C-alpha positions as CSV (number, residue, x, y, z in Angstrom):
1,X,-91.8,-173.3,171.4
2,X,-91.2,-174.8,174.8
3,X,-91.0,-172.9,178.0
4,X,-87.6,-171.5,178.8
5,X,-85.4,-173.8,180.9
6,X,-84.5,-172.7,184.4
7,X,-81.1,-171.5,183.4
8,X,-82.6,-169.1,180.8
9,X,-82.8,-166.0,183.0
10,X,-81.5,-162.6,182.3
11,X,-79.6,-162.2,185.6
12,X,-76.0,-163.0,185.0
13,X,-76.6,-164.4,181.5
14,X,-74.2,-161.9,179.8
15,X,-71.4,-162.9,182.1
16,X,-72.1,-166.6,181.6
17,X,-72.0,-166.2,177.8
18,X,-68.7,-164.5,177.6
19,X,-66.6,-167.6,178.1
20,X,-68.7,-169.2,175.3
21,X,-67.8,-166.3,173.0
22,X,-64.2,-166.9,173.9
23,X,-64.5,-170.6,172.8
24,X,-65.7,-169.3,169.4
25,X,-62.6,-167.1,169.3
26,X,-60.3,-170.1,170.2
27,X,-61.5,-172.3,167.4
28,X,-61.5,-169.5,164.8
29,X,-58.1,-168.1,165.9
30,X,-56.6,-171.6,166.2
31,X,-57.8,-172.8,162.8
32,X,-56.8,-169.6,160.8
33,X,-53.6,-168.7,162.5
34,X,-52.1,-172.1,161.6
35,X,-53.8,-172.4,158.2
36,X,-52.5,-169.0,157.1
37,X,-48.9,-170.0,157.8
38,X,-48.9,-173.6,156.5
39,X,-47.9,-172.4,153.0
40,X,-44.6,-171.1,154.4
41,X,-44.2,-174.2,156.6
42,X,-44.6,-176.6,153.6
43,X,-42.2,-174.4,151.6
44,X,-39.6,-174.5,154.3
45,X,-40.0,-178.3,154.7
46,X,-39.9,-178.8,150.9
47,X,-43.3,-180.4,151.0
48,X,-45.7,-180.8,148.0
49,X,-48.9,-178.9,147.4
50,X,-50.7,-182.1,148.1
51,X,-49.2,-182.2,151.6
52,X,-50.3,-178.6,152.1
53,X,-53.9,-179.5,151.0
54,X,-53.9,-182.5,153.4
55,X,-52.7,-180.3,156.3
56,X,-55.4,-177.7,155.5
57,X,-58.1,-180.4,155.2
58,X,-57.4,-182.5,158.3
59,X,-58.8,-180.0,160.8
60,X,-62.1,-179.5,158.9
61,X,-62.3,-183.2,158.1
62,X,-62.2,-184.1,161.8
63,X,-64.9,-181.5,162.5
64,X,-67.2,-182.8,159.8
65,X,-67.0,-186.4,161.1
66,X,-67.1,-185.7,164.8
67,X,-69.4,-182.7,165.3
68,X,-72.6,-184.7,165.1
69,X,-71.2,-187.3,167.5
70,X,-70.2,-184.8,170.1
71,X,-73.4,-182.8,169.6
72,X,-75.4,-185.9,170.5
73,X,-73.1,-186.6,173.4
74,X,-73.8,-183.1,174.7
75,X,-77.5,-183.8,174.7
76,X,-76.9,-187.1,176.6
77,X,-74.6,-186.0,179.4
78,X,-75.0,-182.2,179.2
79,X,-73.1,-179.6,177.1
80,X,-70.9,-178.3,179.8
81,X,-68.6,-181.3,180.3
82,X,-68.3,-181.7,176.5
83,X,-67.3,-178.1,176.3
84,X,-64.7,-178.4,179.0
85,X,-63.4,-181.7,177.8
86,X,-63.0,-180.3,174.2
87,X,-61.1,-177.2,175.4
88,X,-58.7,-179.4,177.5
89,X,-58.2,-181.7,174.6
90,X,-57.4,-178.7,172.3
91,X,-54.9,-177.5,174.8
92,X,-53.3,-180.9,175.1
93,X,-53.1,-181.3,171.3
94,X,-51.4,-177.9,171.0
95,X,-49.0,-178.6,173.8
96,X,-48.1,-182.0,172.4
97,X,-46.7,-180.3,169.3
98,X,-44.5,-178.1,171.5
99,X,-43.3,-181.0,173.6
100,X,-42.6,-183.3,170.6
101,X,-40.3,-180.6,169.1
102,X,-40.8,-182.2,165.7
103,X,-42.3,-180.1,162.9
104,X,-43.3,-183.2,161.0
105,X,-46.1,-183.9,163.5
106,X,-48.0,-180.7,162.7
107,X,-50.6,-182.8,160.8
108,X,-51.3,-184.9,163.9
109,X,-51.5,-181.8,166.0
110,X,-54.0,-180.3,163.6
111,X,-56.0,-183.5,163.7
112,X,-56.2,-183.4,167.5
113,X,-57.2,-179.7,167.4
114,X,-59.9,-180.4,164.9
115,X,-61.3,-183.3,166.9
116,X,-61.3,-181.1,170.1
117,X,-63.0,-178.3,168.3
118,X,-65.6,-180.7,167.1
119,X,-66.5,-181.3,170.7
120,X,-66.6,-177.8,172.1
121,X,-68.1,-176.0,169.2
122,X,-71.6,-177.7,169.2
123,X,-71.5,-177.7,173.0
124,X,-70.9,-174.0,173.0
125,X,-73.7,-173.4,170.5
126,X,-76.1,-175.5,172.7
127,X,-75.1,-173.6,175.8
128,X,-75.6,-170.2,174.1
129,X,-79.1,-171.2,173.3
130,X,-79.9,-172.7,176.7
131,X,-78.4,-169.8,178.7
132,X,-80.1,-167.1,176.7
133,X,-83.8,-166.1,177.1
134,X,-85.7,-166.6,173.9
135,X,-86.1,-162.8,173.6
136,X,-82.3,-162.3,173.7
137,X,-81.2,-165.3,171.7
138,X,-80.5,-163.4,168.5
139,X,-78.2,-161.0,170.4
140,X,-76.4,-163.9,172.0
141,X,-75.7,-165.7,168.8
142,X,-74.7,-162.3,167.3
143,X,-72.1,-161.9,170.0
144,X,-70.9,-165.5,169.5
145,X,-70.5,-165.0,165.8
146,X,-68.8,-161.7,166.2
147,X,-66.1,-163.1,168.4
148,X,-65.5,-165.9,165.9
149,X,-65.1,-163.3,163.2
150,X,-62.6,-161.5,165.3
151,X,-60.7,-164.8,165.6
152,X,-60.8,-165.1,161.8
153,X,-59.5,-161.5,161.4
154,X,-56.7,-161.7,164.0
155,X,-55.6,-165.3,163.3
156,X,-53.5,-164.8,160.2
157,X,-52.0,-161.5,161.6
158,X,-51.2,-162.6,165.1
159,X,-50.2,-166.1,164.0
160,X,-47.7,-164.6,161.6
161,X,-46.3,-162.4,164.4
162,X,-45.9,-165.4,166.8
163,X,-44.3,-167.6,164.1
164,X,-41.9,-164.8,163.3
165,X,-40.9,-164.4,166.9
166,X,-40.7,-168.1,167.9
167,X,-41.8,-170.4,165.1
168,X,-44.6,-172.8,165.2
169,X,-43.8,-173.9,168.8
170,X,-44.6,-170.4,170.0
171,X,-47.9,-170.4,168.1
172,X,-49.0,-173.8,169.4
173,X,-47.9,-173.0,172.9
174,X,-49.9,-169.8,172.8
175,X,-53.0,-171.7,171.7
176,X,-52.5,-174.2,174.5
177,X,-52.3,-171.4,177.1
178,X,-55.3,-169.7,175.6
179,X,-57.4,-172.9,175.6
180,X,-56.5,-173.6,179.2
181,X,-57.4,-170.0,180.2
182,X,-60.8,-170.3,178.6
183,X,-61.3,-173.6,180.2
184,X,-60.7,-172.1,183.7
185,X,-63.0,-169.2,182.9
186,X,-65.8,-171.5,181.7
187,X,-65.4,-173.7,184.8
188,X,-65.9,-170.7,187.1
189,X,-68.6,-168.9,185.2
190,X,-70.7,-171.2,183.0
191,X,-73.3,-173.0,185.1
192,X,-74.2,-176.6,184.9
193,X,-76.8,-177.4,182.2
194,X,-77.9,-180.9,183.0
195,X,-79.3,-183.1,180.2
196,X,-83.0,-182.7,179.7
197,X,-85.5,-185.6,179.5
198,X,-85.6,-187.0,176.0
199,X,-88.0,-189.3,174.2
200,X,-86.5,-192.2,172.4
201,X,-85.3,-191.4,168.9
202,X,-84.6,-193.8,166.1
203,X,-82.4,-193.2,163.1
204,X,-85.5,-192.7,161.0
205,X,-86.8,-190.1,163.5
206,X,-83.5,-188.2,163.3
207,X,-83.4,-188.3,159.5
208,X,-87.0,-187.1,159.4
209,X,-86.3,-184.2,161.7
210,X,-83.2,-183.1,159.8
211,X,-85.0,-183.3,156.5
212,X,-87.6,-180.7,157.6
213,X,-87.5,-177.2,156.1
214,X,-87.2,-175.7,159.6
215,X,-83.7,-177.4,159.8
216,X,-82.7,-177.3,156.2
217,X,-83.3,-173.6,155.5
218,X,-81.2,-172.1,158.3
219,X,-78.5,-174.8,157.8
220,X,-78.4,-174.0,154.0
221,X,-78.0,-170.3,155.0
222,X,-75.1,-171.1,157.3
223,X,-73.5,-173.3,154.6
224,X,-73.9,-170.7,151.9
225,X,-72.6,-167.8,154.0
226,X,-69.6,-169.8,155.0
227,X,-69.0,-170.6,151.4
228,X,-69.1,-166.9,150.5
229,X,-66.8,-166.1,153.4
230,X,-64.3,-168.8,152.4
231,X,-64.3,-167.6,148.8
232,X,-63.9,-164.0,149.8
233,X,-60.9,-164.8,152.0
234,X,-59.3,-167.2,149.5
235,X,-60.1,-165.6,146.1
236,X,-60.5,-161.9,146.5
237,X,-56.7,-161.6,147.0
238,X,-56.2,-163.6,143.8
239,X,-58.5,-161.2,141.9
240,X,-56.7,-158.2,143.5
241,X,-53.3,-159.5,142.5
242,X,-54.5,-160.1,138.9
243,X,-55.5,-156.4,138.9
244,X,-52.1,-155.3,140.0
245,X,-52.9,-154.6,143.7
246,X,-50.3,-155.1,146.3
247,X,-50.5,-157.8,149.0
248,X,-51.1,-155.0,151.5
249,X,-54.2,-153.9,149.7
250,X,-55.6,-157.4,149.2
251,X,-54.8,-158.3,152.9
252,X,-56.7,-155.1,154.0
253,X,-59.6,-156.2,151.9
254,X,-59.8,-159.6,153.7
255,X,-59.5,-157.9,157.0
256,X,-62.3,-155.5,156.0
257,X,-64.5,-158.4,155.1
258,X,-64.0,-160.0,158.5
259,X,-64.4,-156.7,160.3
260,X,-67.8,-156.0,158.6
261,X,-69.0,-159.4,159.6
262,X,-67.9,-158.9,163.2
263,X,-69.6,-155.5,163.5
264,X,-72.9,-156.5,161.8
265,X,-73.6,-159.8,163.6
266,X,-74.5,-158.2,167.0
267,X,-76.7,-155.6,165.3
268,X,-78.5,-158.4,163.3
269,X,-79.2,-160.3,166.5
270,X,-80.5,-157.3,168.4
271,X,-82.8,-156.4,165.4
272,X,-84.2,-159.9,165.5
273,X,-84.9,-159.8,169.2
274,X,-86.6,-156.5,168.8
275,X,-88.9,-157.8,166.1
276,X,-87.4,-155.5,163.4
277,X,-85.9,-158.3,161.4
278,X,-87.6,-161.6,160.5
279,X,-85.6,-164.7,160.2
280,X,-86.6,-165.6,156.6
281,X,-86.2,-162.0,155.3
282,X,-82.9,-161.4,157.1
283,X,-81.3,-164.7,156.0
284,X,-82.4,-164.1,152.4
285,X,-81.2,-160.5,152.6
286,X,-77.8,-161.6,153.9
287,X,-77.5,-164.2,151.1
288,X,-78.5,-161.5,148.5
289,X,-75.8,-159.2,149.8
290,X,-73.2,-161.9,149.7
291,X,-74.2,-162.7,146.1
292,X,-73.9,-159.0,145.3
293,X,-70.4,-159.1,146.6
294,X,-69.5,-161.9,144.2
295,X,-71.0,-160.0,141.3
296,X,-69.0,-156.9,142.3
297,X,-65.8,-159.0,142.4
298,X,-66.5,-160.3,139.0
299,X,-67.6,-157.1,137.2
300,X,-66.0,-154.1,138.9
301,X,-62.3,-153.9,138.1
302,X,-59.4,-152.8,140.4
303,X,-59.4,-151.8,144.0
304,X,-63.0,-150.5,144.0
305,X,-64.3,-153.9,143.0
306,X,-62.3,-155.8,145.6
307,X,-63.1,-153.5,148.5
308,X,-66.8,-153.2,147.5
309,X,-67.0,-157.0,147.3
310,X,-65.4,-157.4,150.7
311,X,-67.9,-155.0,152.3
312,X,-70.9,-156.7,150.7
313,X,-69.8,-160.2,151.5
314,X,-68.9,-159.2,155.1
315,X,-72.2,-157.5,155.7
316,X,-74.2,-160.3,154.1
317,X,-72.5,-162.9,156.2
318,X,-72.9,-160.9,159.4
319,X,-76.6,-160.3,158.7
320,X,-77.5,-163.9,158.0
321,X,-75.3,-166.0,160.4
322,X,-76.8,-165.1,163.8
323,X,-80.3,-165.4,162.3
324,X,-79.6,-168.9,161.1
325,X,-78.3,-170.1,164.5
326,X,-81.1,-168.3,166.4
327,X,-83.7,-169.8,164.1
328,X,-82.3,-173.3,164.7
329,X,-82.4,-172.7,168.5
330,X,-86.0,-171.5,168.3
331,X,-87.4,-174.5,166.4
332,X,-85.3,-177.2,168.1
333,X,-86.5,-179.1,171.2
334,X,-84.2,-178.0,174.0
335,X,-83.2,-181.6,174.7
336,X,-81.9,-182.0,171.1
337,X,-79.9,-178.7,170.8
338,X,-76.5,-180.3,170.8
339,X,-77.4,-182.7,168.1
340,X,-78.9,-180.0,166.0
341,X,-76.0,-177.6,166.4
342,X,-73.6,-180.4,165.5
343,X,-75.4,-181.2,162.4
344,X,-75.7,-177.5,161.4
345,X,-72.0,-177.1,162.0
346,X,-71.4,-179.9,159.5
347,X,-73.3,-177.8,156.9
348,X,-70.9,-174.9,157.6
349,X,-67.9,-177.0,157.2
350,X,-69.2,-178.3,153.9
351,X,-69.8,-174.8,152.7
352,X,-66.3,-173.8,153.8
353,X,-64.9,-176.5,151.6
354,X,-67.4,-176.5,148.8
355,X,-67.4,-172.8,148.0
356,X,-63.7,-172.6,147.1
357,X,-63.9,-175.9,145.3
358,X,-66.8,-174.7,143.2
359,X,-65.2,-171.3,142.3
360,X,-61.8,-173.0,141.7
361,X,-63.3,-175.6,139.4
362,X,-65.2,-173.0,137.3
363,X,-62.0,-170.8,137.2
364,X,-60.0,-173.7,135.8
365,X,-62.5,-174.3,133.0
366,X,-63.4,-170.7,132.3
367,X,-62.3,-167.7,134.4
368,X,-62.2,-166.6,138.0
369,X,-64.9,-164.0,137.3
370,X,-67.1,-166.8,136.0
371,X,-66.4,-168.6,139.3
372,X,-67.6,-165.6,141.3
373,X,-70.7,-165.4,139.2
374,X,-71.4,-169.1,139.5
375,X,-71.3,-168.8,143.3
376,X,-73.5,-165.7,143.1
377,X,-76.2,-167.7,141.3
378,X,-76.1,-170.4,144.0
379,X,-76.3,-167.8,146.8
380,X,-79.3,-166.1,145.1
381,X,-81.1,-169.5,144.8
382,X,-80.4,-170.2,148.4
383,X,-81.8,-166.8,149.4
384,X,-85.0,-167.6,147.5
385,X,-85.3,-170.9,149.3
386,X,-84.9,-169.5,152.8
387,X,-87.0,-166.4,152.3
388,X,-90.1,-168.2,153.6
389,X,-88.5,-169.4,156.8
390,X,-90.7,-168.6,159.8
391,X,-89.9,-169.1,163.5
392,X,-92.3,-171.3,165.3
393,X,-92.4,-174.6,163.5
394,X,-90.6,-177.3,165.4
395,X,-87.6,-179.1,163.9
């Protein structure tokens, strides 16, 4: 592991990290507050389910394509300008919807927001790593992940309130103001993190580095935990409804899942920093808990199964996620952090889309319970693969 860069000092590091946590909240809140309300939007506009699927996919699609690009740019010019530029672009995309006054352009607004998030998300991850001393990196990523989980939790609820009060223009306007506020905060507090000297890297060098177990194991963990989270949020309410539970109960289960993840992530990061939790064992344990949640959802009927599954998945995701990011930061050369975080974020986006697709495909050919069990098997396999991950080998 290389020596800590000059900006990695404990003095003021907590204050410098808080705006970065807020950027995590912005992307999570922005994505989920709109996504949770798009069903009502398409119904009101008499749009098809295909249109709904496209509106849901366009945000993530932009992130998958552009995150590696902006991650590499952050390494080339420094992560701070990429972070600030992405936040401003997010605010402009949100404000453009309000100014247009045309509900039909919601897809373009989502595309702009996704492209902007593709810039500031990997830049924020790189800055969290560079501004945190190695001995506090787990805690830093735990806080970052916790605030993203809070965004996931509050997004559907507050988004629904804002739309009820003022429609989609009020929601998009709120997102524009929020992004601008975080931009100003980051400009005042987050220090410059100039690009570090880099050796020349060919496409072959990049492919070789991203194919190493030190990159693939934590990235697989992030993809798998995101898949479990997406399936929990999307399909636990379906299982609950089939068991006769009310929307209030199923909604509470989803909130419980996100809350457990938000509470556990800081603890997981602190335990890593204190040497009480090893990366490989912690990531494998988190994946095992998420798999257990899927099994509970499939085999335990009624409200007990739904709530127990929500807790297990939430705790598993919260345990493994900060360890995956902290492990990547530990094994990546500092001058390649943006590129690595961007590539790892693509893994998360693929898990976000792939998990629900897998469970849905199995449910169509068999049953939803079979879909839960199928994902549980994949989570257990991923846990076995990452169990041997050790901090120290360079990516």
